[in-house]
C-alpha positions as YAML, in Angstrom:
chain: A
units: angstrom
residues:
- id: 1
  name: MET
  ca: [6.68, 9.31, -27.35]
- id: 2
  name: ILE
  ca: [9.31, 11.98, -26.08]
- id: 3
  name: VAL
  ca: [8.09, 13.69, -23.10]
- id: 4
  name: ASP
  ca: [10.99, 16.33, -23.17]
- id: 5
  name: TYR
  ca: [14.59, 16.48, -23.99]
- id: 6
  name: ALA
  ca: [17.64, 18.69, -23.35]
- id: 7
  name: LEU
  ca: [21.59, 19.39, -24.03]
- id: 8
  name: TYR
  ca: [23.28, 20.47, -20.27]
- id: 9
  name: GLN
  ca: [26.02, 22.41, -20.25]
- id: 10
  name: ASN
  ca: [27.47, 22.29, -17.33]
- id: 11
  name: GLY
  ca: [24.71, 22.51, -15.50]
- id: 12
  name: VAL
  ca: [22.81, 24.91, -17.64]
- id: 13
  name: ARG
  ca: [20.67, 23.49, -20.32]
- id: 14
  name: TYR
  ca: [21.13, 24.76, -24.01]
- id: 15
  name: LYS
  ca: [18.47, 26.49, -25.79]
- id: 16
  name: GLU
  ca: [20.20, 27.03, -29.05]
- id: 17
  name: PRO
  ca: [17.42, 24.92, -31.78]
- id: 18
  name: SER
  ca: [18.40, 21.73, -32.44]
- id: 19
  name: ASN
  ca: [17.14, 18.10, -33.07]
- id: 20
  name: LEU
  ca: [18.00, 15.76, -30.85]
- id: 21
  name: PRO
  ca: [20.24, 13.87, -33.39]
- id: 22
  name: GLU
  ca: [23.08, 16.80, -33.29]
- id: 23
  name: LEU
  ca: [22.64, 17.36, -28.99]
- id: 24
  name: ILE
  ca: [23.54, 13.59, -29.34]
- id: 25
  name: SER
  ca: [26.32, 14.22, -31.05]
- id: 26
  name: LYS
  ca: [27.41, 17.12, -29.10]
- id: 27
  name: ALA
  ca: [27.23, 14.94, -25.97]
- id: 28
  name: ARG
  ca: [29.38, 12.63, -27.57]
- id: 29
  name: ASN
  ca: [31.98, 15.25, -28.79]
- id: 30
  name: GLY
  ca: [32.27, 16.04, -23.97]
- id: 31
  name: GLU
  ca: [29.76, 19.19, -24.71]
- id: 32
  name: GLY
  ca: [27.37, 18.30, -22.26]
- id: 33
  name: PHE
  ca: [25.34, 15.47, -21.43]
- id: 34
  name: ILE
  ca: [21.14, 14.42, -22.49]
- id: 35
  name: TRP
  ca: [18.73, 13.98, -20.57]
- id: 36
  name: LEU
  ca: [15.90, 12.32, -22.58]
- id: 37
  name: GLY
  ca: [12.26, 11.15, -20.87]
- id: 38
  name: LEU
  ca: [10.12, 9.01, -23.10]
- id: 39
  name: ALA
  ca: [6.51, 8.04, -22.21]
- id: 40
  name: GLU
  ca: [5.31, 3.97, -22.87]
- id: 41
  name: PRO
  ca: [7.44, 4.08, -26.21]
- id: 42
  name: THR
  ca: [6.83, 1.68, -28.78]
- id: 43
  name: PRO
  ca: [9.51, -0.76, -29.68]
- id: 44
  name: ASN
  ca: [9.55, 1.04, -33.12]
- id: 45
  name: GLU
  ca: [9.37, 4.68, -31.55]
- id: 46
  name: PHE
  ca: [11.97, 3.46, -28.66]
- id: 47
  name: GLU
  ca: [14.81, 2.11, -31.41]
- id: 48
  name: LYS
  ca: [14.05, 5.44, -33.33]
- id: 49
  name: ILE
  ca: [14.64, 7.95, -31.44]
- id: 50
  name: VAL
  ca: [17.43, 5.93, -28.95]
- id: 51
  name: GLY
  ca: [18.94, 4.01, -31.12]
- id: 52
  name: ASP
  ca: [22.29, 5.13, -31.08]
- id: 53
  name: PHE
  ca: [22.67, 4.47, -27.54]
- id: 54
  name: ARG
  ca: [23.29, 1.34, -28.47]
- id: 55
  name: PHE
  ca: [21.52, -0.32, -25.43]
- id: 56
  name: HIS
  ca: [21.68, -4.19, -24.78]
- id: 57
  name: PRO
  ca: [18.62, -5.91, -25.80]
- id: 58
  name: LEU
  ca: [17.48, -6.68, -22.93]
- id: 59
  name: ALA
  ca: [17.82, -3.97, -21.27]
- id: 60
  name: VAL
  ca: [15.96, -2.50, -24.15]
- id: 61
  name: GLU
  ca: [13.00, -5.13, -23.83]
- id: 62
  name: ASP
  ca: [12.50, -4.20, -20.54]
- id: 63
  name: ALA
  ca: [12.18, -0.85, -21.11]
- id: 64
  name: ILE
  ca: [9.53, -1.66, -23.62]
- id: 65
  name: THR
  ca: [7.14, -4.87, -21.79]
- id: 66
  name: ALA
  ca: [7.91, -2.81, -18.53]
- id: 67
  name: HIS
  ca: [6.31, -5.23, -15.10]
- id: 68
  name: GLN
  ca: [10.29, -5.05, -13.82]
- id: 69
  name: ARG
  ca: [10.96, -5.55, -10.22]
- id: 70
  name: PRO
  ca: [13.42, -2.84, -8.90]
- id: 71
  name: LYS
  ca: [16.99, -3.81, -9.62]
- id: 72
  name: PHE
  ca: [20.67, -1.75, -10.97]
- id: 73
  name: GLU
  ca: [21.80, -3.22, -13.12]
- id: 74
  name: GLU
  ca: [25.47, -2.79, -15.41]
- id: 75
  name: TYR
  ca: [25.59, -3.42, -19.09]
- id: 76
  name: PRO
  ca: [28.17, -2.61, -21.80]
- id: 77
  name: GLY
  ca: [28.52, 1.23, -21.82]
- id: 78
  name: VAL
  ca: [25.22, 1.54, -19.61]
- id: 79
  name: GLN
  ca: [23.93, 1.44, -16.81]
- id: 80
  name: ALA
  ca: [19.69, 0.55, -16.17]
- id: 81
  name: PHE
  ca: [18.22, 1.61, -12.67]
- id: 82
  name: VAL
  ca: [14.61, 0.31, -12.60]
- id: 83
  name: LEU
  ca: [12.21, 1.35, -9.66]
- id: 84
  name: LYS
  ca: [8.40, 1.55, -9.18]
- id: 85
  name: THR
  ca: [6.09, 5.00, -8.94]
- id: 86
  name: ALA
  ca: [3.35, 4.63, -6.81]
- id: 87
  name: PHE
  ca: [0.27, 6.53, -7.07]
- id: 88
  name: TYR
  ca: [-2.94, 7.03, -3.94]
- id: 89
  name: ASP
  ca: [-6.38, 8.16, -5.67]
- id: 90
  name: GLU
  ca: [-8.65, 9.43, -2.85]
- id: 91
  name: SER
  ca: [-11.89, 9.26, -3.50]
- id: 92
  name: SER
  ca: [-11.57, 5.65, -4.05]
- id: 93
  name: SER
  ca: [-8.72, 4.56, -1.84]
- id: 94
  name: GLN
  ca: [-6.47, 2.56, -4.13]
- id: 95
  name: VAL
  ca: [-2.64, 2.23, -4.98]
- id: 96
  name: SER
  ca: [-2.06, 2.03, -8.53]
- id: 97
  name: THR
  ca: [2.39, 2.24, -9.59]
- id: 98
  name: GLY
  ca: [4.10, 2.23, -12.01]
- id: 99
  name: GLU
  ca: [7.62, 1.97, -13.90]
- id: 100
  name: ILE
  ca: [10.59, 4.19, -14.30]
- id: 101
  name: PHE
  ca: [13.33, 3.18, -16.29]
- id: 102
  name: CYS
  ca: [16.90, 5.14, -16.21]
- id: 103
  name: PHE
  ca: [19.20, 4.27, -18.85]
- id: 104
  name: ILE
  ca: [22.35, 6.28, -17.60]
- id: 105
  name: GLY
  ca: [25.49, 6.19, -19.28]
- id: 106
  name: ASP
  ca: [28.92, 9.13, -19.58]
- id: 107
  name: TYR
  ca: [27.20, 11.57, -22.02]
- id: 108
  name: PHE
  ca: [23.06, 10.42, -21.09]
- id: 109
  name: ILE
  ca: [20.14, 9.13, -18.78]
- id: 110
  name: VAL
  ca: [17.41, 8.25, -21.21]
- id: 111
  name: VAL
  ca: [14.12, 7.90, -19.10]
- id: 112
  name: VAL
  ca: [11.30, 6.05, -19.92]
- id: 113
  name: ARG
  ca: [7.92, 5.94, -17.93]
- id: 114
  name: HIS
  ca: [5.12, 3.49, -17.58]
- id: 115
  name: GLY
  ca: [1.81, 3.63, -16.14]
- id: 116
  name: ASN
  ca: [1.26, 7.06, -13.73]
- id: 117
  name: GLY
  ca: [2.46, 8.83, -10.32]
- id: 118
  name: ALA
  ca: [5.65, 10.89, -9.76]
- id: 119
  name: PRO
  ca: [5.13, 13.13, -12.46]
- id: 120
  name: LEU
  ca: [8.84, 14.27, -13.04]
- id: 121
  name: VAL
  ca: [8.50, 17.76, -15.17]
- id: 122
  name: ASN
  ca: [8.22, 19.56, -11.49]
- id: 123
  name: THR
  ca: [11.53, 17.83, -11.37]
- id: 124
  name: ARG
  ca: [13.50, 18.60, -14.48]
- id: 125
  name: HIS
  ca: [12.73, 22.53, -13.13]
- id: 126
  name: ALA
  ca: [13.69, 22.29, -10.17]
- id: 127
  name: LEU
  ca: [16.54, 20.37, -11.20]
- id: 128
  name: GLU
  ca: [17.15, 23.18, -13.63]
- id: 129
  name: SER
  ca: [16.93, 25.89, -11.28]
- id: 130
  name: ASN
  ca: [19.78, 23.96, -9.42]
- id: 131
  name: PRO
  ca: [22.42, 24.24, -12.12]
- id: 132
  name: GLU
  ca: [25.66, 23.06, -9.31]
- id: 133
  name: GLN
  ca: [23.61, 20.11, -8.23]
- id: 134
  name: LEU
  ca: [22.97, 19.32, -12.39]
- id: 135
  name: ALA
  ca: [26.52, 20.23, -13.43]
- id: 136
  name: LYS
  ca: [27.26, 17.08, -11.55]
- id: 137
  name: GLY
  ca: [26.31, 14.67, -14.75]
- id: 138
  name: PRO
  ca: [23.76, 12.40, -15.18]
- id: 139
  name: TYR
  ca: [23.63, 10.50, -11.72]
- id: 140
  name: ALA
  ca: [22.75, 14.04, -10.44]
- id: 141
  name: VAL
  ca: [19.80, 13.60, -12.50]
- id: 142
  name: MET
  ca: [18.49, 10.02, -11.48]
- id: 143
  name: HIS
  ca: [19.39, 10.98, -7.80]
- id: 144
  name: ALA
  ca: [16.58, 13.79, -8.02]
- id: 145
  name: ILE
  ca: [13.94, 10.98, -10.27]
- id: 146
  name: LEU
  ca: [14.35, 8.43, -7.18]
- id: 147
  name: ASP
  ca: [14.21, 11.38, -4.68]
- id: 148
  name: HIS
  ca: [10.68, 12.44, -6.07]
- id: 149
  name: VAL
  ca: [9.30, 8.94, -6.29]
- id: 150
  name: ILE
  ca: [10.44, 7.68, -2.26]
- id: 151
  name: ASP
  ca: [8.84, 11.63, -1.39]
- id: 152
  name: CYS
  ca: [5.45, 10.37, -2.96]
- id: 153
  name: TYR
  ca: [6.33, 7.04, -1.24]
- id: 154
  name: ILE
  ca: [6.28, 8.99, 2.03]
- id: 155
  name: ASP
  ca: [3.05, 11.17, 0.62]
- id: 156
  name: ILE
  ca: [1.45, 8.07, 0.11]
- id: 157
  name: SER
  ca: [2.30, 6.06, 3.89]
- id: 158
  name: ILE
  ca: [0.21, 9.35, 5.43]
- id: 159
  name: GLU
  ca: [-2.65, 8.79, 3.39]
- id: 160
  name: LEU
  ca: [-2.92, 5.43, 4.05]
- id: 161
  name: GLU
  ca: [-2.10, 6.01, 8.40]
- id: 162
  name: ASN
  ca: [-5.28, 7.75, 8.35]
- id: 163
  name: ASP
  ca: [-7.32, 5.06, 6.10]
- id: 164
  name: VAL
  ca: [-6.02, 2.47, 8.69]
- id: 165
  name: VAL
  ca: [-6.84, 4.99, 11.94]
- id: 166
  name: GLY
  ca: [-10.57, 5.53, 9.95]
- id: 167
  name: VAL
  ca: [-10.54, 1.64, 10.34]
- id: 168
  name: GLU
  ca: [-9.67, 1.03, 13.37]
- id: 169
  name: GLN
  ca: [-11.67, 3.76, 14.65]
- id: 170
  name: LYS
  ca: [-14.29, 1.17, 12.63]
- id: 171
  name: VAL
  ca: [-13.32, -2.08, 14.25]
- id: 172
  name: PHE
  ca: [-13.41, -0.57, 17.61]
- id: 173
  name: SER
  ca: [-16.71, 2.20, 17.49]
- id: 174
  name: GLY
  ca: [-18.58, -0.72, 19.97]
- id: 175
  name: THR
  ca: [-21.06, -1.73, 16.85]
- id: 176
  name: SER
  ca: [-21.57, -5.18, 16.14]
- id: 177
  name: LYS
  ca: [-20.87, -4.70, 12.34]
- id: 178
  name: THR
  ca: [-17.81, -5.68, 10.63]
- id: 179
  name: VAL
  ca: [-15.42, -4.05, 8.64]
- id: 180
  name: SER
  ca: [-13.33, -7.02, 7.57]
- id: 181
  name: ARG
  ca: [-14.32, -6.73, 4.06]
- id: 182
  name: ASP
  ca: [-12.36, -2.98, 4.69]
- id: 183
  name: ILE
  ca: [-9.84, -4.16, 6.18]
- id: 184
  name: TYR
  ca: [-9.45, -6.62, 3.39]
- id: 185
  name: LEU
  ca: [-8.97, -4.33, 1.18]
- id: 186
  name: LEU
  ca: [-7.11, -2.58, 2.58]
- id: 187
  name: LYS
  ca: [-4.20, -4.86, 3.51]
- id: 188
  name: ARG
  ca: [-4.39, -5.49, -0.16]
- id: 189
  name: GLU
  ca: [-3.39, -1.78, -1.33]
- id: 190
  name: ILE
  ca: [-0.79, -1.76, 1.10]
- id: 191
  name: ILE
  ca: [1.02, -5.24, -0.11]
- id: 192
  name: GLU
  ca: [0.77, -3.17, -3.40]
- id: 193
  name: PHE
  ca: [2.70, -0.03, -1.97]
- id: 194
  name: ARG
  ca: [4.58, -2.31, -0.47]
- id: 195
  name: HIS
  ca: [6.02, -4.26, -3.45]
- id: 196
  name: ALA
  ca: [7.35, -1.16, -5.12]
- id: 197
  name: ILE
  ca: [9.02, -0.35, -1.94]
- id: 198
  name: ASP
  ca: [10.35, -3.18, 0.05]
- id: 199
  name: PRO
  ca: [12.55, -4.29, -3.48]
- id: 200
  name: LEU
  ca: [14.14, -0.77, -3.94]
- id: 201
  name: LEU
  ca: [16.10, -1.46, -0.67]
- id: 202
  name: SER
  ca: [18.31, -3.85, -2.05]
- id: 203
  name: PRO
  ca: [19.62, -1.61, -5.00]
- id: 204
  name: LEU
  ca: [19.66, 1.33, -3.31]
- id: 205
  name: GLN
  ca: [21.64, 0.46, -0.54]
- id: 206
  name: HIS
  ca: [24.04, -1.32, -3.02]
- id: 207
  name: ILE
  ca: [24.56, 2.99, -4.66]
- id: 208
  name: ALA
  ca: [25.14, 3.73, -1.40]
- id: 209
  name: SER
  ca: [26.98, 2.11, 0.44]
- id: 210
  name: VAL
  ca: [29.98, 0.20, -2.63]
- id: 211
  name: GLY
  ca: [28.77, 2.76, -5.19]
- id: 212
  name: ALA
  ca: [28.57, 2.32, -8.78]
- id: 213
  name: ARG
  ca: [30.87, 2.82, -11.82]
- id: 214
  name: ASN
  ca: [31.24, 6.62, -12.61]
- id: 215
  name: ILE
  ca: [29.39, 8.15, -10.14]
- id: 216
  name: PRO
  ca: [30.94, 10.76, -8.39]
- id: 217
  name: GLU
  ca: [31.47, 10.74, -4.97]
- id: 218
  name: SER
  ca: [30.22, 13.94, -4.16]
- id: 219
  name: LEU
  ca: [26.92, 12.04, -4.71]
- id: 220
  name: THR
  ca: [27.04, 9.42, -2.72]
- id: 221
  name: PRO
  ca: [25.76, 11.46, 0.57]
- id: 222
  name: PHE
  ca: [22.91, 12.46, -0.86]
- id: 223
  name: PHE
  ca: [21.91, 8.47, -2.61]
- id: 224
  name: ARG
  ca: [22.69, 7.72, 1.58]
- id: 225
  name: ASP
  ca: [20.02, 10.25, 2.87]
- id: 226
  name: THR
  ca: [17.94, 8.77, -0.09]
- id: 227
  name: LEU
  ca: [18.13, 5.80, 1.29]
- id: 228
  name: ASP
  ca: [17.42, 6.50, 4.83]
- id: 229
  name: HIS
  ca: [14.13, 8.59, 3.37]
- id: 230
  name: LEU
  ca: [13.06, 4.65, 2.20]
- id: 231
  name: ALA
  ca: [13.31, 3.13, 4.92]
- id: 232
  name: ARG
  ca: [11.64, 5.43, 6.43]
- id: 233
  name: ALA
  ca: [8.76, 4.98, 4.11]
- id: 234
  name: SER
  ca: [9.68, 0.80, 3.72]
- id: 235
  name: ASP
  ca: [9.46, 0.89, 8.31]
- id: 236
  name: ALA
  ca: [5.80, 3.16, 7.88]
- id: 237
  name: ALA
  ca: [3.97, 0.70, 5.18]
- id: 238
  name: ALA
  ca: [5.32, -2.55, 7.10]
- id: 239
  name: GLY
  ca: [4.10, -0.93, 10.59]
- id: 240
  name: LEU
  ca: [0.63, -0.29, 8.59]
- id: 241
  name: ASP
  ca: [0.78, -3.92, 7.48]
- id: 242
  name: SER
  ca: [1.20, -5.10, 10.77]
- id: 243
  name: LEU
  ca: [-1.56, -2.33, 12.10]
- id: 244
  name: LEU
  ca: [-4.40, -3.78, 9.70]
- id: 245
  name: ALA
  ca: [-3.43, -8.06, 11.04]
- id: 246
  name: SER
  ca: [-4.10, -7.07, 14.28]
- id: 247
  name: ALA
  ca: [-7.48, -4.77, 13.45]
- id: 248
  name: LEU
  ca: [-8.43, -7.73, 11.41]
- id: 249
  name: GLN
  ca: [-7.84, -10.53, 14.64]
- id: 250
  name: ALA
  ca: [-9.31, -8.06, 16.72]
- id: 251
  name: ASP
  ca: [-12.51, -7.53, 14.35]
- id: 252
  name: LEU
  ca: [-13.17, -10.89, 14.30]
- id: 253
  name: ALA
  ca: [-13.05, -11.52, 18.13]
- id: 254
  name: GLN
  ca: [-15.49, -8.83, 18.97]
- id: 255
  name: VAL
  ca: [-18.02, -10.79, 16.03]
- id: 256
  name: GLN
  ca: [-16.82, -14.19, 18.06]
- id: 257
  name: VAL
  ca: [-18.04, -11.74, 21.28]
- id: 258
  name: GLN
  ca: [-21.01, -10.58, 19.71]
- id: 259
  name: GLN
  ca: [-22.26, -14.26, 18.74]
- id: 260
  name: ASN
  ca: [-21.18, -15.59, 22.42]
- id: 261
  name: ALA
  ca: [-23.65, -12.92, 23.81]
- id: 262
  name: ASP
  ca: [-26.23, -13.81, 21.68]
- id: 263
  name: MET
  ca: [-25.96, -17.47, 21.92]
- id: 264
  name: ARG
  ca: [-26.22, -16.46, 26.12]
- id: 265
  name: LYS
  ca: [-29.40, -14.44, 25.35]
- id: 266
  name: ILE
  ca: [-30.47, -17.15, 23.35]
- id: 267
  name: THR
  ca: [-29.78, -20.00, 25.59]
- id: 268
  name: SER
  ca: [-31.17, -17.77, 28.56]
- id: 269
  name: TYR
  ca: [-34.57, -17.43, 27.03]
- id: 270
  name: VAL
  ca: [-35.14, -21.20, 25.77]
- id: 271
  name: ALA
  ca: [-34.11, -21.72, 29.97]
- id: 272
  name: LEU
  ca: [-36.74, -19.20, 31.06]
- id: 273
  name: ALA
  ca: [-39.63, -20.37, 28.99]
- id: 274
  name: SER
  ca: [-38.56, -24.41, 29.16]
- id: 275
  name: VAL
  ca: [-39.94, -24.90, 33.59]
- id: 276
  name: PRO
  ca: [-43.64, -23.61, 32.51]
- id: 277
  name: THR
  ca: [-43.51, -25.20, 29.05]
- id: 278
  name: MET
  ca: [-42.29, -28.77, 31.45]
- id: 279
  name: VAL
  ca: [-44.86, -27.91, 33.96]
- id: 280
  name: ALA
  ca: [-47.72, -27.30, 31.36]
- id: 281
  name: GLY
  ca: [-46.79, -30.39, 29.02]
- id: 282
  name: ILE
  ca: [-47.50, -32.12, 32.74]
- id: 283
  name: TYR
  ca: [-50.84, -31.10, 33.18]
- id: 284
  name: GLY
  ca: [-52.02, -31.26, 29.18]
- id: 285
  name: MET
  ca: [-51.88, -35.47, 29.29]
- id: 286
  name: ASN
  ca: [-55.43, -35.14, 30.45]
- id: 287
  name: PHE
  ca: [-54.63, -38.23, 32.76]
- id: 288
  name: ASP
  ca: [-57.81, -38.94, 35.29]
- id: 289
  name: VAL
  ca: [-55.42, -39.28, 38.51]
- id: 290
  name: MET
  ca: [-53.01, -36.35, 39.11]
- id: 291
  name: PRO
  ca: [-52.08, -34.23, 41.71]
- id: 292
  name: GLU
  ca: [-54.23, -30.92, 42.39]
- id: 293
  name: LEU
  ca: [-56.72, -31.64, 39.81]
- id: 294
  name: ARG
  ca: [-59.51, -31.92, 42.46]
- id: 295
  name: TRP
  ca: [-58.10, -28.67, 45.22]
- id: 296
  name: LYS
  ca: [-59.16, -25.56, 44.94]
- id: 297
  name: PHE
  ca: [-55.80, -24.73, 45.29]
- id: 298
  name: GLY
  ca: [-54.16, -26.42, 43.02]
- id: 299
  name: TYR
  ca: [-54.28, -23.64, 39.70]
- id: 300
  name: PRO
  ca: [-53.27, -21.30, 42.31]
- id: 301
  name: LEU
  ca: [-49.88, -23.29, 43.40]
- id: 302
  name: VAL
  ca: [-49.13, -24.32, 39.82]
- id: 303
  name: LEU
  ca: [-48.79, -20.60, 38.27]
- id: 304
  name: GLY
  ca: [-47.32, -19.29, 41.44]
- id: 305
  name: SER
  ca: [-44.18, -21.78, 41.57]
- id: 306
  name: LEU
  ca: [-44.16, -21.23, 37.68]
- id: 307
  name: VAL
  ca: [-43.48, -17.35, 38.34]
- id: 308
  name: LEU
  ca: [-41.16, -18.11, 41.35]
- id: 309
  name: LEU
  ca: [-39.28, -20.64, 38.90]
- id: 310
  name: THR
  ca: [-39.45, -18.16, 36.71]
- id: 311
  name: GLY
  ca: [-38.35, -14.90, 38.53]
- id: 312
  name: LEU
  ca: [-35.21, -16.92, 40.20]
- id: 313
  name: LEU
  ca: [-34.32, -18.05, 37.03]
- id: 314
  name: TYR
  ca: [-34.52, -15.00, 35.20]
- id: 315
  name: ARG
  ca: [-32.79, -12.92, 38.60]
- id: 316
  name: LYS
  ca: [-29.85, -15.74, 38.09]
- id: 317
  name: PHE
  ca: [-29.30, -14.83, 34.10]
- id: 318
  name: LYS
  ca: [-29.34, -11.64, 35.01]
- id: 319
  name: LYS
  ca: [-26.88, -11.18, 37.86]
- id: 320
  name: SER
  ca: [-24.68, -13.02, 35.54]
- id: 321
  name: GLY
  ca: [-24.73, -10.89, 32.76]
- id: 322
  name: TRP
  ca: [-26.29, -13.15, 30.38]
- id: 323
  name: LEU
  ca: [-29.32, -10.75, 29.71]
...
């Protein structure tokens, strides 16, 4: 479906009533450029709407099926830029991703969205309020979209950082309860997030350093600034991933320490019970001839010896921290 479309002349939206074919004709004749936005089009819808642009079949296939890695490719008469959007759900602490395909030509930019995250309505309005920037052409639109998506990356990295801090507090809260499940689920979300960020570094570095055909030189500093923001988001995601790996190791180590402490306590209590059990077992054998059986102080002596030996063992275990 069509989200919005417009013809821009010298950075100003063409406001006279016109249908899309008429606007495309004006743009092809050098009267500005077209910005067309689509959301999850079917093959028939895409062919019907953008058939006049004559995109390369491989580019059309990518735009319809989606599930592409971020990339920048050049086809005859058109350049294709793919990036992933990201959306953070606070209620479930989950990251979901979508995709944006930008097809840029001399007189048009066609934007195809798949999935949620990074809505572009505000991006269009913000760019329309800056005619000087919009007058630089379709690549100014691509930069604005890219900048908006990367700003969303930074916002999500902040939310994920808060989640990581919460998990760390649980790990070192002093309780014996393990949080390895929470760590695993959060680590999975960060990996999903990194799959959106990291592959975008290479194509954006290419654009910011070497440049691309038809990109105005005045826009190159803007792409370099956007690359810096992306690198910052990538570093933040990598740091959070590393922190979670350390938190998981710390959580497992604490579980092992707690298990060792429990085993020491069990061993201590077994040792305390072993002396009375052994002596009682000996005197429970019902032999006729045994030491102190006929002695009147035998019973108090045995009980006193048991209490003394048990007390000595208890004191030793207590002193060593086993109890």
